[in-house]
C-alpha positions as CSV (number, residue, x, y, z in Angstrom):
1,M,-12.6,9.9,-6.0
2,A,-8.9,10.7,-6.0
3,V,-6.4,8.6,-4.6
4,L,-2.7,9.1,-3.9
5,A,-0.8,5.9,-2.8
6,D,2.4,4.0,-3.1
7,P,5.0,6.6,-3.3
8,V,8.8,6.2,-4.1
9,F,10.8,7.2,-1.4
10,A,14.5,6.1,-2.1
11,A,16.7,6.0,-5.5
12,D,17.4,2.4,-5.1
13,D,13.6,1.7,-5.3
14,T,13.1,-0.8,-8.0
15,R,10.9,1.8,-9.7
16,V,14.0,3.9,-10.2
17,T,16.7,1.1,-10.9
18,G,14.7,-1.7,-12.4
19,N,16.6,-4.1,-10.7
20,P,15.4,-6.2,-8.1
21,A,15.2,-5.0,-4.5
22,T,18.5,-5.4,-2.4
23,S,16.6,-5.7,1.1
24,N,13.4,-7.5,1.8
25,P,11.5,-5.7,4.5
26,D,8.7,-8.0,5.9
27,P,5.4,-6.3,4.3
28,E,3.1,-8.0,6.8
29,N,4.6,-5.7,9.6
30,Q,5.2,-3.0,7.9
31,T,3.7,0.3,9.7
32,R,2.9,3.7,8.0
33,G,4.8,5.8,10.1
34,Q,8.3,6.5,10.7
35,V,10.3,8.1,13.9
36,F,11.2,11.9,13.6
37,A,14.3,12.7,11.6
38,R,14.7,9.1,10.0
39,T,15.8,9.6,6.3
40,T,14.7,6.1,4.7
41,F,11.2,4.9,4.4
42,D,10.4,1.5,3.4
43,R,7.9,1.1,0.7
44,L,4.3,0.3,1.7
45,I,3.2,-2.7,-0.6
46,F,-0.3,-2.6,0.7
47,T,-1.0,0.7,-0.1
48,R,-1.1,-0.2,-3.9
49,R,-3.7,-2.6,-3.1
50,E,-5.9,-0.2,-0.7
51,A,-5.7,2.2,-3.6
52,D,-7.0,-0.1,-6.4
53,N,-9.7,-1.8,-4.2
54,I,-11.1,1.7,-3.5
55,L,-10.9,2.8,-7.3
56,A,-12.8,-0.5,-8.4
57,L,-15.8,0.6,-6.1
58,A,-16.2,4.2,-7.7
59,P,-18.4,5.2,-10.9
60,P,-16.0,4.6,-14.2
61,G,-14.6,7.8,-15.2
62,A,-15.0,9.7,-11.8
63,T,-11.6,8.7,-10.6
64,F,-8.2,10.3,-10.4
65,S,-5.2,8.5,-9.2
66,A,-1.4,9.1,-8.4
67,F,0.7,6.3,-8.1
68,D,4.5,5.9,-7.9
69,F,6.5,9.0,-8.7
70,D,2.8,11.0,-9.5
71,A,1.9,10.2,-5.7
72,S,3.7,13.1,-5.1
73,R,3.6,17.1,-3.0
74,A,3.6,18.4,-6.4
75,T,0.4,16.8,-7.9
76,V,-1.2,17.8,-4.4
77,L,-0.1,21.4,-4.5
78,S,-0.8,21.6,-8.6
79,G,-4.7,21.7,-7.8
80,A,-5.4,18.0,-9.1
81,L,-7.4,17.2,-6.0
82,R,-10.0,20.2,-5.8
83,D,-13.1,18.9,-7.5
84,Y,-13.2,15.2,-6.1
85,K,-16.2,14.4,-3.3
86,Y,-13.5,12.1,-1.6
87,V,-9.5,12.4,-1.3
88,H,-7.8,9.7,-0.1
89,I,-4.0,9.6,0.6
90,A,-2.0,6.2,1.6
91,S,1.6,6.6,2.9
92,H,3.7,7.2,5.7
93,G,2.7,10.0,8.5
94,L,5.3,11.6,10.3
95,V,5.2,13.2,13.5
96,N,7.7,16.0,14.8
97,P,8.0,15.4,18.7
98,Y,9.7,19.1,19.1
99,H,7.0,20.6,17.0
100,P,3.8,18.7,17.2
101,E,1.9,21.4,15.3
102,L,4.2,20.5,12.3
103,P,3.0,16.7,11.1
104,S,3.7,15.9,7.6
105,I,2.8,13.1,5.2
106,V,5.4,11.5,3.2
107,L,5.2,11.2,-0.7
108,S,7.5,10.6,-3.1
109,L,11.1,11.7,-2.4
110,V,12.8,10.8,-5.6
111,D,11.9,11.8,-9.4
112,R,12.0,9.2,-12.3
113,N,16.0,9.5,-12.5
114,G,16.3,8.8,-8.7
115,R,17.0,12.7,-8.1
116,P,15.8,13.9,-4.8
117,R,12.9,16.1,-4.4
118,D,10.8,17.4,-1.4
119,G,8.1,14.8,-0.6
120,F,7.1,16.3,2.7
121,L,3.4,17.5,2.6
122,Q,3.2,19.7,5.9
123,A,0.2,21.2,7.4
124,A,1.4,24.6,5.9
125,D,1.1,23.2,2.4
126,I,-2.6,22.0,3.0
127,Y,-3.7,25.3,4.2
128,N,-3.1,26.9,1.0
129,L,-5.0,24.1,-1.1
130,K,-8.7,24.6,-2.1
131,L,-10.9,21.9,-1.9
132,N,-14.5,20.9,-2.8
133,A,-14.3,17.2,-0.9
134,D,-16.8,16.0,1.5
135,L,-14.6,13.7,2.9
136,V,-10.5,13.6,3.2
137,V,-8.9,10.2,4.3
138,L,-5.4,10.0,5.7
139,S,-4.3,6.8,5.7
140,A,-1.2,7.0,7.4
141,C,0.3,6.4,10.8
142,Q,-0.6,9.6,13.8
143,T,-2.3,12.0,11.3
144,A,-5.1,12.6,14.0
145,L,-2.4,14.1,16.2
146,G,-1.0,17.7,16.5
147,K,-0.6,20.7,18.9
148,D,-3.5,22.0,21.6
149,V,-3.1,25.5,20.9
150,R,-4.9,27.7,23.1
151,G,-7.6,29.4,21.5
152,E,-7.1,27.6,18.4
153,G,-7.8,24.1,19.6
154,L,-5.7,20.9,18.1
155,V,-3.5,22.4,15.0
156,G,-2.2,19.3,12.5
157,L,-3.4,17.7,9.5
158,T,-6.9,17.4,10.0
159,R,-7.3,21.2,11.0
160,A,-5.4,21.9,7.8
161,F,-7.6,20.1,5.6
162,M,-10.8,21.3,7.3
163,Y,-9.6,24.8,6.5
164,A,-8.6,23.9,2.8
165,G,-12.2,23.1,2.1
166,S,-13.2,19.2,3.7
167,P,-15.8,19.3,6.2
168,A,-14.6,16.1,7.4
169,V,-11.5,13.8,7.9
170,V,-10.6,10.2,8.7
171,A,-7.2,10.4,10.4
172,S,-5.5,8.2,12.9
173,L,-4.5,8.4,16.5
174,W,-1.8,6.1,16.4
175,T,0.9,3.8,14.1
176,V,-1.2,1.5,11.8
177,P,0.0,-1.7,10.4
178,D,0.1,-1.4,6.6
179,R,-1.9,-4.5,5.9
180,S,-4.7,-4.4,8.5
181,T,-5.1,-0.9,7.0
182,A,-5.6,-1.8,3.4
183,E,-8.3,-4.1,4.8
184,L,-10.0,-1.5,7.0
185,M,-10.2,0.7,4.3
186,R,-11.2,-1.9,1.7
187,V,-14.7,-2.4,3.9
188,F,-15.3,1.3,4.9
189,Y,-15.3,2.3,1.4
190,R,-17.5,-0.7,0.4
191,G,-19.6,0.6,3.1
192,M,-20.2,4.2,1.9
193,L,-20.0,3.4,-1.8
194,M,-21.8,0.5,-2.0
195,E,-24.2,0.1,0.9
196,N,-24.6,3.8,1.0
197,L,-23.7,4.1,4.7
198,R,-22.9,7.5,5.9
199,P,-18.9,7.7,6.8
200,P,-19.3,7.1,10.5
201,A,-21.4,4.1,10.0
202,A,-19.3,2.9,7.3
203,L,-16.1,3.2,9.5
204,R,-17.7,1.7,12.4
205,R,-18.8,-1.2,10.2
206,A,-15.4,-1.6,9.1
207,Q,-13.7,-1.7,12.7
208,I,-16.1,-4.2,13.6
209,A,-15.3,-6.6,10.5
210,L,-11.6,-6.4,11.7
211,W,-12.7,-7.0,15.1
212,K,-14.1,-10.1,14.4
213,D,-11.3,-11.3,12.2
214,S,-9.0,-13.3,14.2
215,R,-6.0,-12.1,12.3
216,W,-6.7,-8.4,13.7
217,T,-9.0,-8.8,17.0
218,R,-6.6,-6.4,18.9
219,A,-7.7,-2.8,18.9
220,Y,-4.3,-2.1,17.7
221,Y,-5.2,-3.0,14.2
222,W,-8.6,-1.7,13.7
223,A,-9.7,1.2,16.4
224,A,-6.8,4.3,15.4
225,F,-9.0,5.8,12.7
226,T,-11.4,8.4,13.8
227,L,-13.9,10.7,12.0
228,Q,-13.2,14.3,12.9
229,G,-15.6,17.4,11.5
230,E,-19.4,16.9,10.7
231,W,-20.9,15.0,8.3
232,K,-24.4,16.2,6.5
């Protein structure tokens, strides 16, 4: 299990400055997507909880985790994810309405000293990866979207990860809330890793669990994620 989560998006983040946050966005209402061309990104508190819950379910010594500054584009491009069965990325998703074939996942945008760095993991980057994963999970907004290219099909992040070597990808069709997504993923991975359910059955189980929870009955909270590709 390889997990990337809770990147650092700004130089005024407490993980850079060591000082209390100057603003306090409501974590209960955070979503994992941003409008194209927006230059600021709020921290997604529940991605950290999501990652911790997932890693706790995996066998000891069989995990790789990259949090904070290490949840970066450089980490992904380094080949660190090459040999893991499951790859999970939890962050903001960014869709370009003018070029829908060029979506990206927003990873750490600053280094430990607060200096800017490229943190936009784009489809072009992913096409150059070599993965042996059975499943990639993109726990961010609108990661299943792309552009329908004649003769090619839907071109976007899902297609890129399949080209990189993963036969199946879980991705979202619309903007997803931070907190409910963390809960959905906890139940999803528990179904796969503890109950030996196949990913389609585990995802369905998780969606039903949230639907039955009075906090997240609306389909907006649980229905965005879909499994694309093949599962043996």
